[in-house]
C-alpha positions as MATLAB code, in Angstrom:
seq = 'XXXXXXXXXXXXXXXXXXXXXXXXXXXXXXXXXXXXXXXXXXXXXXXXXXXXXXXXXXXXXXXXXXXXXXXXXXXXXXXXXXXXXXXXXXXXXXXXXXXXXXXXXXXXXXXXXXXXXXXXXXXXXXXXXXXXXXXXXXXXXXXXXXXXXXXXXXXXXXXXXXXXXXXXXXXXXXXXXXXXXXXXXXXXXXXXXXXXXXXXXXXXXXXXXXXXXXXXXXXXXXXXXXXXXXXXXXXXXXXXXXXXXXXXXXXXXXXXXXXXXXXXXXXXXXXXXXXXXXXXXXXXXXXXXXXXXXXXXXXXXXXXXXXXXXXXXXXXXXXXXXXXXXXXXXXXXXXXXXXXXXXXXXXXXXXXXXXXXXXXXXXXXXXXXXXXXXXXXXXXXXXXXXXXXXXXXXXXXXXXXXXXXXXXXXXXXXXXXXXXXXXXXXXXXXXXXXXXXXXXXXXXXXXXXXXXXXXXXXXXXXXXXXXXXXXXXXXXXXXXXXXXXXXXXXXXXXXXXXXXXXXXXXXXXXXXXXXXXXXXXXXXXXXXXXXXXXXXXXXXXXXXXXXXXXXXXXXXXXXXXXXXXXXXXXXXXXXXXXXXXXXXXXXXXXXXXXXXXXXXXXXXXXXXXXXXXXXXXXXXXXXXXXXXXXXXXXXXXXXXXXXXXXXXXXXXXXXXXXXXXXXXXX';
ca = [
      -0.047   -0.018   -0.030;
       3.083    2.330    0.227;
       2.813    5.250   -2.261;
       6.181    5.960   -4.008;
       7.055    9.110   -5.950;
       8.708    5.698   -8.389;
      19.627   -7.066   -5.759;
      38.670  -14.747   -0.145;
      39.856  -12.826   -2.939;
      41.313   -9.303   -3.024;
      39.031   -6.534   -4.225;
      39.185   -6.107   -7.933;
      41.352   -3.155   -8.782;
      39.611   -0.158  -10.343;
      40.503    3.317  -11.589;
      40.216    6.070   -9.038;
      36.614    7.320   -8.993;
      36.152   10.913  -10.028;
      34.547   13.354   -7.684;
      30.782   13.184   -7.956;
      29.451   15.777  -10.378;
      27.764   18.888   -8.801;
      24.075   19.058   -9.802;
      22.316   22.307   -9.634;
      18.699   22.822   -8.488;
      18.147   25.436  -11.196;
      20.109   25.178  -14.458;
      19.583   27.984  -16.947;
      21.509   25.940  -19.567;
      18.826   23.218  -19.208;
      16.308   25.535  -20.810;
      15.329   26.039  -24.312;
      14.365   29.829  -24.459;
      13.353   29.342  -28.185;
      10.269   27.653  -26.905;
       7.345   29.583  -25.621;
       6.358   28.680  -22.048;
       2.661   28.835  -22.982;
       3.174   26.441  -25.895;
       5.434   23.715  -24.458;
       6.733   24.307  -20.966;
       8.535   21.025  -20.901;
      10.651   21.993  -23.798;
      11.071   25.517  -22.378;
      12.331   24.201  -19.080;
      14.176   21.017  -20.231;
      14.894   21.365  -23.965;
      18.545   22.257  -23.462;
      19.103   19.486  -20.880;
      17.524   16.921  -23.249;
      19.815   17.940  -26.080;
      22.958   17.787  -23.935;
      22.094   14.559  -22.196;
      21.571   11.538  -24.450;
      20.773    8.373  -22.821;
      23.959    6.599  -21.620;
      24.405    3.076  -23.156;
      23.783    1.361  -19.780;
      20.533    3.166  -19.109;
      17.003    2.881  -20.566;
      16.006    6.353  -19.391;
      18.143    9.275  -18.345;
      16.761   12.109  -16.301;
      17.512   14.204  -13.203;
      16.495   11.328  -10.961;
      19.079    9.171  -12.795;
      21.852   11.857  -12.513;
      21.317   12.042   -8.768;
      21.099    8.260   -8.398;
      24.378    7.968  -10.308;
      25.996   10.583   -8.120;
      24.851    8.707   -5.069;
      26.386    5.475   -6.404;
      29.774    7.229   -6.742;
      29.513    8.339   -3.084;
      28.551    4.753   -2.139;
      31.349    3.194   -4.192;
      33.780    5.287   -2.203;
      32.197    4.134    1.019;
      32.361    0.529   -0.017;
      35.935    0.545   -1.317;
      37.083    2.109    1.860;
      35.050   -0.448    3.943;
      36.478   -3.351    1.852;
      40.024   -2.108    2.331;
      39.833   -0.994    5.972;
      36.586   -1.624    7.819;
      36.008    0.587   10.865;
      33.377   -1.442   12.529;
      31.035   -4.457   12.035;
      28.678   -2.613    9.778;
      31.408   -1.440    7.417;
      32.987   -4.897    7.427;
      29.718   -6.504    6.343;
      29.170   -4.148    3.443;
      32.819   -4.171    2.435;
      32.964   -7.978    2.321;
      29.744   -8.205    0.358;
      31.007   -5.633   -2.167;
      34.234   -7.568   -2.342;
      32.470  -10.844   -2.976;
      30.377   -9.211   -5.687;
      33.337   -7.534   -7.478;
      35.384  -10.761   -7.525;
      34.233  -12.067  -10.945;
      36.962  -14.738  -11.034;
      35.478  -16.481   -8.002;
      31.933  -16.316   -9.495;
      33.202  -17.773  -12.829;
      35.080  -20.617  -10.915;
      32.043  -21.455   -8.912;
      29.700  -21.756  -11.813;
      26.346  -23.213  -10.680;
      27.727  -24.911   -7.641;
      26.182  -22.363   -5.262;
      22.714  -23.375   -6.592;
      23.392  -27.101   -6.385;
      21.418  -27.600   -3.163;
      18.233  -25.897   -4.451;
      18.506  -27.509   -7.911;
      19.114  -30.886   -6.401;
      16.089  -30.465   -4.045;
      13.809  -29.641   -7.066;
      15.072  -32.687   -8.923;
      14.384  -34.833   -5.865;
      10.715  -33.699   -5.687;
       8.477  -36.812   -6.076;
       5.027  -35.254   -6.187;
       3.117  -31.991   -5.938;
       2.139  -33.025   -2.487;
       5.783  -32.661   -1.385;
       6.071  -29.133   -2.930;
       5.177  -27.098    0.210;
       8.405  -27.419    2.310;
      10.520  -27.120   -0.929;
       8.720  -23.887   -1.938;
       9.194  -22.501    1.630;
      12.888  -23.179    1.287;
      13.031  -21.366   -2.098;
      11.151  -18.365   -0.580;
      13.646  -18.135    2.161;
      16.391  -17.908   -0.473;
      14.611  -15.056   -2.267;
      13.190  -17.022   -5.212;
       9.957  -15.597   -6.539;
       7.827  -18.795   -7.264;
       4.222  -19.629   -6.877;
       3.023  -17.090   -4.377;
       4.383  -14.728   -1.821;
       4.496  -14.934    1.972;
       5.288  -12.263    4.363;
       3.662   -9.932    6.820;
       1.798   -6.613    6.843;
      -0.190   -4.289    9.153;
      -3.719   -5.417    9.564;
      -5.668   -2.927    7.409;
      -8.286   -2.574   10.027;
      -6.012   -2.660   13.102;
      -2.931   -0.611   12.322;
      -1.393   -1.481   15.641;
      -0.894   -5.121   14.825;
       1.001   -7.183   12.207;
      -0.538  -10.265   10.592;
       0.546  -12.872    8.051;
       0.187  -12.047    4.384;
      -0.172  -14.423    1.444;
      -0.307  -12.744   -1.972;
       0.015  -13.391   -5.712;
       3.508  -13.711   -7.192;
       5.597  -16.047   -9.343;
       5.769  -14.343  -12.756;
       8.973  -13.610  -14.825;
       7.524  -10.901  -16.992;
       6.801   -7.434  -15.484;
       2.956   -7.888  -15.223;
       0.115  -10.136  -15.822;
      -0.947   -8.264  -18.969;
       2.330   -9.213  -20.735;
       0.981  -12.674  -20.720;
      -2.616  -11.843  -21.652;
      -2.541   -8.951  -24.169;
      -3.110   -9.943  -27.829;
      -1.361   -7.055  -29.645;
       1.673   -7.931  -31.882;
       4.180   -6.299  -29.548;
       2.976   -8.445  -26.624;
       3.222  -11.593  -28.603;
       6.690  -10.688  -29.770;
       7.843  -10.064  -26.168;
       6.387  -13.415  -25.050;
       8.238  -15.243  -27.758;
      11.440  -13.450  -26.863;
      10.905  -14.327  -23.146;
      10.373  -18.017  -23.913;
      13.538  -18.010  -26.000;
      15.370  -16.327  -23.065;
      14.163  -19.029  -20.690;
      15.201  -21.839  -23.124;
      18.714  -20.283  -23.660;
      19.147  -20.033  -19.891;
      18.265  -23.659  -19.474;
      20.807  -24.347  -22.300;
      23.475  -22.537  -20.384;
      22.575  -24.598  -17.321;
      23.224  -27.906  -19.205;
      19.950  -28.825  -20.960;
      20.088  -30.139  -24.448;
      18.383  -27.825  -27.070;
      15.168  -30.013  -27.293;
      14.810  -30.369  -23.512;
      15.505  -26.666  -22.956;
      12.698  -25.750  -25.378;
      10.331  -28.191  -23.561;
      11.324  -26.685  -20.285;
      10.697  -23.165  -21.549;
       7.305  -24.114  -22.936;
       6.343  -25.471  -19.479;
       7.398  -22.317  -17.775;
       5.222  -20.214  -20.148;
       2.311  -22.570  -19.541;
       2.542  -22.249  -15.755;
       3.312  -18.468  -15.580;
       0.391  -17.758  -18.073;
      -1.928  -19.664  -15.804;
      -0.768  -17.641  -12.780;
      -1.165  -14.465  -14.726;
      -4.705  -15.273  -15.619;
      -5.645  -15.642  -11.962;
      -3.705  -12.542  -10.898;
      -5.650   -9.406   -9.909;
      -4.771   -6.568  -12.240;
      -2.909   -3.407  -11.080;
      -5.951   -1.056  -11.336;
      -8.077   -3.324   -9.114;
      -5.116   -3.683   -6.653;
      -5.110    0.128   -6.097;
      -8.272   -0.180   -4.077;
      -7.269   -1.564   -0.598;
     -10.754   -3.128   -0.243;
      -9.908   -5.438   -3.076;
      -6.676   -6.738   -1.426;
      -7.962   -7.216    2.088;
      -9.347  -10.719    2.899;
      -8.597  -11.590    6.436;
      -9.162  -15.294    7.307;
      -8.103  -18.164    9.503;
      -5.596  -20.847    8.631;
      -8.591  -23.246    7.942;
     -10.052  -20.807    5.578;
      -6.805  -20.256    3.669;
      -6.410  -24.034    3.372;
      -9.760  -24.160    1.474;
      -8.409  -21.929   -1.267;
      -5.745  -24.416   -2.269;
      -6.664  -27.712   -0.574;
      -4.118  -29.731   -2.365;
      -1.253  -27.609   -1.117;
       0.378  -28.562    2.224;
      -0.016  -25.120    3.953;
       0.939  -26.306    7.462;
       4.112  -27.946    6.249;
       4.845  -24.785    4.190;
       4.460  -22.509    7.176;
       6.552  -24.845    9.365;
       9.422  -24.759    6.856;
       9.088  -21.051    6.058;
       9.985  -20.095    9.623;
       8.505  -17.336   11.714;
       5.887  -17.451   14.644;
       2.675  -19.211   14.789;
      -0.359  -17.226   13.871;
      -4.166  -17.523   13.643;
      -5.160  -14.789   11.062;
      -3.782  -14.022    7.545;
      -4.662  -11.581    4.867;
      -5.034  -13.583    1.635;
      -4.723  -10.463   -0.698;
      -5.851  -12.308   -3.822;
      -8.143  -15.279   -3.058;
      -8.866  -16.024   -6.778;
      -5.160  -16.239   -7.375;
      -4.641  -18.782   -4.445;
      -7.694  -20.836   -5.682;
      -6.167  -20.841   -9.178;
      -2.771  -21.849   -7.744;
      -4.331  -24.831   -6.023;
      -6.047  -25.882   -9.253;
      -2.857  -25.441  -11.222;
      -0.961  -27.778   -8.945;
      -3.522  -30.516   -9.432;
      -3.271  -30.524  -13.241;
       0.272  -29.768  -13.892;
       2.717  -32.722  -14.569;
       5.601  -32.997  -12.042;
       8.204  -32.560  -14.779;
       6.651  -29.165  -15.833;
       6.493  -28.070  -12.149;
      10.162  -28.914  -11.702;
      10.992  -26.928  -14.929;
       9.201  -23.887  -13.571;
      11.025  -24.124  -10.202;
      14.363  -24.500  -11.822;
      13.757  -21.503  -13.899;
      12.721  -19.292  -10.951;
      15.982  -20.367   -9.167;
      18.069  -19.615  -12.189;
      16.349  -16.336  -12.877;
      16.628  -15.143   -9.179;
      20.425  -15.654   -9.354;
      20.905  -14.636  -12.960;
      22.873  -11.434  -12.457;
      25.268  -13.124  -10.026;
      26.202  -16.259  -11.923;
      28.992  -16.493  -14.490;
      29.159  -14.004  -17.285;
      27.213  -15.984  -19.852;
      24.186  -16.080  -17.587;
      24.510  -12.331  -16.757;
      24.699  -11.423  -20.460;
      21.701  -13.578  -21.320;
      19.595  -12.107  -18.592;
      20.507   -8.609  -19.646;
      19.795   -9.408  -23.227;
      16.228   -9.944  -22.490;
      15.502   -7.801  -19.355;
      17.759   -5.003  -20.424;
      17.933   -4.735  -24.251;
      14.686   -6.217  -25.112;
      12.407   -4.962  -22.381;
      13.913   -1.515  -21.596;
      16.066   -0.685  -24.582;
      19.397   -0.329  -22.709;
      22.331   -1.029  -24.976;
      25.012   -2.012  -22.589;
      25.205   -3.908  -19.224;
      25.987   -1.521  -16.239;
      29.585   -1.670  -15.029;
      29.907   -4.335  -12.429;
      30.724   -1.722   -9.711;
      27.413   -0.064  -10.194;
      25.525   -3.398  -10.045;
      27.535   -4.358   -6.833;
      26.608   -1.036   -5.213;
      22.914   -1.671   -5.968;
      23.252   -5.163   -4.617;
      24.756   -4.056   -1.242;
      22.255   -1.347   -0.947;
      19.399   -3.783   -1.439;
      20.829   -6.430    0.854;
      22.325   -4.350    3.766;
      20.834   -0.976    2.978;
      20.983    0.477    6.462;
      24.548   -0.621    7.208;
      25.532    1.051    3.887;
      23.216    4.009    4.619;
      25.279    5.021    7.592;
      28.302    5.703    5.454;
      26.210    7.584    3.029;
      24.603    9.844    5.541;
      27.985   10.696    6.971;
      29.240   11.853    3.639;
      26.121   13.458    1.988;
      23.585   14.629    4.636;
      24.950   17.056    7.185;
      22.842   18.242   10.171;
      22.225   21.691    8.658;
      20.677   20.153    5.581;
      18.308   18.187    7.810;
      17.256   21.359    9.717;
      16.411   23.146    6.521;
      14.404   20.188    5.118;
      12.547   19.855    8.353;
      11.471   23.577    7.997;
      10.320   23.041    4.312;
       8.150   20.026    5.453;
       6.439   22.239    7.999;
       5.845   25.028    5.453;
       4.205   22.690    2.986;
       2.076   21.047    5.648;
       0.758   24.365    6.638;
      -0.010   25.266    3.000;
      -1.987   22.020    2.577;
      -3.826   22.851    5.851;
      -4.891   26.186    4.519;
      -5.896   24.561    1.223;
      -8.056   21.933    2.801;
      -9.715   24.517    5.168;
     -10.671   26.582    2.155;
     -12.063   23.835   -0.112;
     -15.515   24.666   -1.432;
     -16.574   21.176   -2.377;
     -15.812   19.363    1.011;
     -18.423   19.459    3.721;
     -17.410   20.740    7.235;
     -17.686   17.238    8.756;
     -15.230   15.631    6.336;
     -12.984   18.766    6.306;
     -12.611   18.529   10.085;
     -11.541   14.810    9.780;
      -9.189   15.558    6.927;
      -7.479   18.368    8.889;
      -7.147   15.970   11.835;
      -5.601   13.284    9.667;
      -3.197   15.860    8.220;
      -2.107   16.955   11.704;
      -1.533   13.420   12.681;
       0.869   12.611    9.669;
       4.312   11.664   10.847;
       7.414   12.954    9.260;
      10.439   10.751    8.654;
      13.251   12.737    7.134;
      16.767   11.609    6.144;
      17.430    8.286    7.958;
      16.039    6.095   10.721;
      16.272    7.082   14.341;
      17.670    3.619   15.088;
      19.774    1.650   12.551;
      18.807   -1.907   11.661;
      20.873   -4.655   13.253;
      22.302   -6.979   10.678;
      24.633   -8.782   13.184;
      23.017  -12.139   12.339;
      23.900  -11.901    8.586;
      26.995  -13.879    7.870;
      28.960  -12.380    4.917;
      31.791  -14.338    3.256;
      33.861  -12.266    0.910;
      34.745  -15.394   -0.948;
      31.150  -16.590   -1.492;
      28.814  -14.078   -3.305;
      25.664  -16.222   -3.661;
      26.095  -17.708   -0.181;
      26.402  -14.260    1.326;
      23.460  -12.887   -0.598;
      21.326  -16.007    0.448;
      22.262  -15.172    4.089;
      21.112  -11.544    3.724;
      17.969  -12.572    1.962;
      17.012  -15.195    4.501;
      17.644  -12.632    7.229;
      15.155  -10.184    5.670;
      12.753  -13.009    5.043;
      12.671  -14.039    8.651;
      12.800  -10.471    9.834;
       9.475   -9.805    8.041;
       7.836  -12.997    9.341;
       9.001  -12.297   12.891;
       6.962   -9.125   13.026;
       3.754  -11.226   12.986;
       1.766  -10.894   16.221;
       3.987   -8.063   17.511;
       3.227   -4.356   17.827;
       3.956   -2.268   14.709;
       7.307   -0.496   14.692;
       6.321    2.939   13.655;
       9.939    3.968   13.331;
      10.728    1.498   10.612;
      11.720    2.699    7.102;
      10.848    0.920    3.892;
      13.539    2.625    1.831;
      17.220    2.767    2.363;
      18.887    6.201    3.105;
      20.635    6.586   -0.239;
      17.389    6.059   -2.339;
      16.330    8.706   -4.716;
      12.657    8.483   -3.946;
      10.063    9.147   -1.267;
       6.774    7.625   -0.053;
       3.579    7.966    1.930;
       2.473    4.891    3.861;
      -1.327    5.039    4.504;
      -1.205    2.379    7.209;
       1.436    4.358    9.190;
       0.000    7.692    8.049;
       3.525    9.095    7.538;
       5.718   10.573    4.841;
       9.234    9.332    4.294;
      12.113   11.279    2.619;
      15.453    9.350    2.423;
      18.643   11.444    2.476;
      19.274   10.202   -1.071;
      16.608   12.520   -2.569;
      17.424   15.448   -0.305;
      20.119   16.588   -2.674;
      20.285   18.868   -5.714;
      18.289   19.152   -7.966;
      15.392   18.328   -5.510;
      16.889   20.269   -2.583;
      19.788   22.616   -2.959;
      20.687   24.815    0.036;
      22.372   27.372   -2.242;
      19.152   27.990   -4.232;
      16.260   30.314   -3.444;
      13.452   28.765   -1.466;
      11.105   29.056   -4.468;
      13.343   26.631   -6.535;
      13.493   24.145   -3.553;
       9.721   24.336   -3.209;
       9.343   23.499   -6.855;
      11.644   20.431   -6.350;
      11.412   18.871   -2.999;
       8.561   21.068   -1.820;
       6.400   19.679   -4.549;
       7.527   16.129   -3.616;
       6.557   16.819   -0.057;
       3.150   18.046   -1.152;
       2.822   15.057   -3.476;
       3.332   12.510   -0.603;
       1.040   14.474    1.813;
      -1.839   14.474   -0.694;
      -1.510   10.656   -1.046;
      -3.168   10.549    2.309;
      -6.295   11.929    0.622;
      -6.229   10.314   -2.877;
      -8.666    7.706   -4.182;
      -6.821    4.988   -2.203;
      -5.126    6.779    0.692;
      -8.433    8.507    1.708;
      -9.794    5.071    2.653;
      -7.524    5.006    5.715;
      -8.142    7.179    8.796;
      -5.612    9.289   10.839;
      -4.598    6.150   12.758;
      -3.864    4.078    9.546;
      -7.056    1.935    9.691;
      -9.058    1.176    6.544;
     -12.190    3.170    7.494;
     -14.550    5.137    5.329;
     -14.508    8.530    7.128;
     -15.927   10.467    4.220;
     -19.587   11.464    3.868;
     -21.319   10.101    0.832;
     -21.678   13.541   -0.661;
     -17.888   14.238   -0.232;
     -16.987   10.907   -1.804;
     -19.039   11.607   -4.873;
     -17.594   15.055   -5.193;
     -14.032   13.673   -4.978;
     -14.776   10.938   -7.509;
     -16.240   13.385   -9.956;
     -13.040   15.524   -9.703;
     -10.879   12.460   -9.830;
     -12.568   11.318  -13.071;
     -11.352   14.552  -14.665;
      -7.788   13.358  -14.235;
      -8.551    9.826  -15.501;
      -9.831   11.379  -18.686;
      -7.157   13.979  -18.957;
      -4.159   11.626  -18.554;
      -5.808    8.712  -20.304;
      -5.802   10.865  -23.521;
      -1.978   11.414  -23.408;
      -0.293    9.444  -26.140;
       3.356    8.601  -25.174;
       4.186    6.619  -28.345;
       2.053    6.221  -31.471;
      -0.921    4.120  -30.452;
       0.182    3.844  -26.737;
      -1.634    6.020  -24.159;
      -1.240    6.335  -20.433;
      -3.688    4.360  -18.235;
      -5.591    7.170  -16.492;
      -7.137    4.724  -13.921;
      -3.763    3.167  -13.045;
      -1.999    6.505  -12.648;
      -4.820    8.347  -10.911;
      -3.314    8.364   -7.463;
       0.049    9.716   -8.701;
      -1.534   12.281  -10.986;
      -3.797   13.574   -8.167;
      -0.640   13.826   -5.963;
       1.389   15.660   -8.640;
      -1.439   18.223   -9.155;
      -1.940   18.596   -5.421;
       1.719   18.659   -4.543;
       2.489   21.449   -7.024;
      -0.574   23.531   -5.873;
       0.375   23.375   -2.171;
       4.017   24.114   -2.988;
       2.751   27.272   -4.826;
       0.772   28.325   -1.800;
       4.031   28.032    0.297;
       5.919   30.072   -2.214;
       3.253   32.891   -1.747;
       4.044   33.059    1.892;
       7.797   33.616    1.298;
       9.270   36.893    2.304;
      10.055   39.256   -0.582;
       6.841   39.039   -2.562;
       7.556   39.075   -6.251;
      11.309   39.935   -5.912;
      13.047   38.518   -8.885;
      16.101   36.129   -9.103;
      17.933   35.765  -12.385;
      15.013   37.464  -13.998;
      12.270   35.200  -12.674;
       9.522   35.778  -10.129;
       9.193   33.338   -7.189;
       6.216   31.629   -8.966;
       8.169   31.373  -12.141;
      11.050   29.830  -10.250;
       8.682   27.347   -8.626;
       7.463   26.087  -12.020;
      10.873   26.014  -13.670;
      12.284   24.169  -10.604;
       9.447   21.746  -10.628;
       9.692   20.999  -14.435;
      13.521   20.544  -14.299;
      13.324   17.738  -11.799;
      11.537   15.841  -14.600;
      13.888   16.626  -17.496;
      14.310   13.177  -19.121;
      15.205   11.141  -22.204;
      14.021    7.527  -22.516;
      14.029    4.667  -24.949;
      10.824    3.585  -26.770;
      10.932    0.326  -24.905;
      11.107    2.019  -21.551;
       8.165    4.380  -22.506;
       6.107    1.392  -23.503;
       6.726   -0.489  -20.282;
       5.943    2.504  -18.072;
       2.643    3.111  -19.940;
       1.733   -0.503  -19.364;
       2.690   -1.239  -15.807;
       3.757    2.157  -14.227;
       1.596    3.813  -11.580;
       3.301    7.146  -12.497;
       2.681    9.061  -15.765;
       5.599    9.718  -18.054;
       8.025   12.529  -17.107;
       6.704   14.989  -19.735;
       3.097   14.510  -18.834;
       4.015   14.858  -15.175;
       4.960   18.358  -16.061;
       2.397   19.299  -18.762;
      -0.595   17.849  -16.838;
      -0.336   19.731  -13.567;
       0.812   22.961  -15.234;
      -1.957   23.065  -17.806;
      -4.425   22.700  -14.903;
      -2.993   25.598  -12.903;
      -4.463   29.010  -13.167;
      -1.554   30.229  -11.120;
       0.848   28.982  -13.741;
      -1.079   30.624  -16.486;
      -0.968   33.903  -14.635;
       2.797   33.580  -13.875;
       3.666   33.276  -17.550;
       0.724   35.212  -18.980;
      -0.814   32.301  -20.736;
      -4.270   32.725  -22.139;
      -7.304   30.547  -23.039;
      -6.442   28.465  -26.155;
      -2.697   28.255  -25.513;
      -1.483   24.626  -25.500;
      -0.434   24.940  -21.872;
      -3.971   25.971  -20.675;
      -6.218   22.898  -20.513;
      -9.697   23.425  -22.028;
     -11.129   21.770  -18.858;
      -9.053   22.293  -15.725;
      -8.838   19.401  -13.359;
      -8.477   19.975   -9.626;
      -9.156   18.214   -6.398;
      -6.995   20.123   -3.882;
];
């Protein structure tokens, strides 16, 4: 339910890393002043940047988010290389050893598939579908995405408690629709995926005929799972994914599956209640087991094991996986350098250990103090906005203001760092170390069941360039990784920062009141606290966004999904609006900076965080499965709805940047 703004040898020698490139929160060179702001503001604000920043070969899209993420990787690389050479404590020793293991390609090549032998041998030893449960639990502990998912979550209707969670999973393509859509492009991708699976089996030792048969079995099983999966639009409604039941009720959904033996092998405490998020999927999973031949089931499980480890196996497997998931699916031309992939791996596996080093280098106390003040300013602006809404009744308005006041703010990094002391990292064994970290996290999640909710926990690592709102916690979360230029630049005027991180703050705050977040109350419980009249008024205004964004064509014949992106579009529009209200309260009135008024700086700063180039493949994927609109539309949509923007740049009715029908909720 979390709403985002978007795995003993010496360390391999590498050239000295250059100092991270300075990124500006406002870049005049990024603009194209030959474009008229009322005709195409995206080109006006970003045209120069787009011309000067072609997509790097190892990327499928390249934007300001990516610029910052790459800069953060360079900082983390320095942290990791120092930790690998001379660890200063247990945390730095763990991350240094894991990075060392990842960078040692020679050891990975020598090991071959030996690190996977135990899992592959256990699959081969499977004698019947009835014996599947403990094996599947073992694979889940190792981080293998197969069959379904098992973990924990806050109870939607009791946000103080954590219950077990069983959910749909087990697919190799990005979404169920990749298996089900009948257009030529989808068919082409399915054929390419099946060939990829077959080639991977071939690399693992299967003869060509057997590899093709195994791949066909994988497609058969994954397609069946896809047909029973709930689609992304339906899953946006929390009422569709909350089905609390007993163990006995769960067993009825897939009676042929040994649930009790699965839970015993999966680990974690005993429990009496579970949220079966997608009952139809679990029912289909049970039926699939009954009719699937054992050899086909084994092929599927072997594939899921090979795929999970794909980027950390010998080079031939890595290249094969990249050829499909990188080149074919996203349009990237080259594999990322190994050091980048290893930085990402450590961040994913030991993120708060690594985050300590990042915070020391990139997030000084004075930055946190300024960021805290910006959060307060935007919260007050949203408070004023809600108080003045004409369409919301006083009863609901009172509850909305109470919910806003109750929103918690997590800024920078956790108050208490996660303890990874139980994770055994061996710098001579990459997959063994990764398995240890994965199992640690698996059990950490399960061991929450039946315990009070830890309201101080973070769900993103400190170096992450992102932010989120959690409706069950009713809090907003801003990792130190995004509290950098161009989003937040202490050297820039407040108006620029409000266009960047200020808009992001407002974006996350308004998620508490979007079509999904509004179904949770100030305590994080799923509770309909709106009057019927207010709900209808909101839905009418929300439909305007569905229609507006659903009409945007990102590629010939490819339009955005207005229903899938509704929550993020509402948040973009609301976030920009409240950031503008905060700008209006700045001292100095309309005093200009570099020739621009504060409102103009707000809109340029906002647009420039979304400057981006992307491949056709990446654009197509985002339109199909992404909850966010494309970068250009994230700028054009909110600005064309804004009367304040039109006034700031003297745009008039009929100009392309003035929507014929303005959409607005907040």
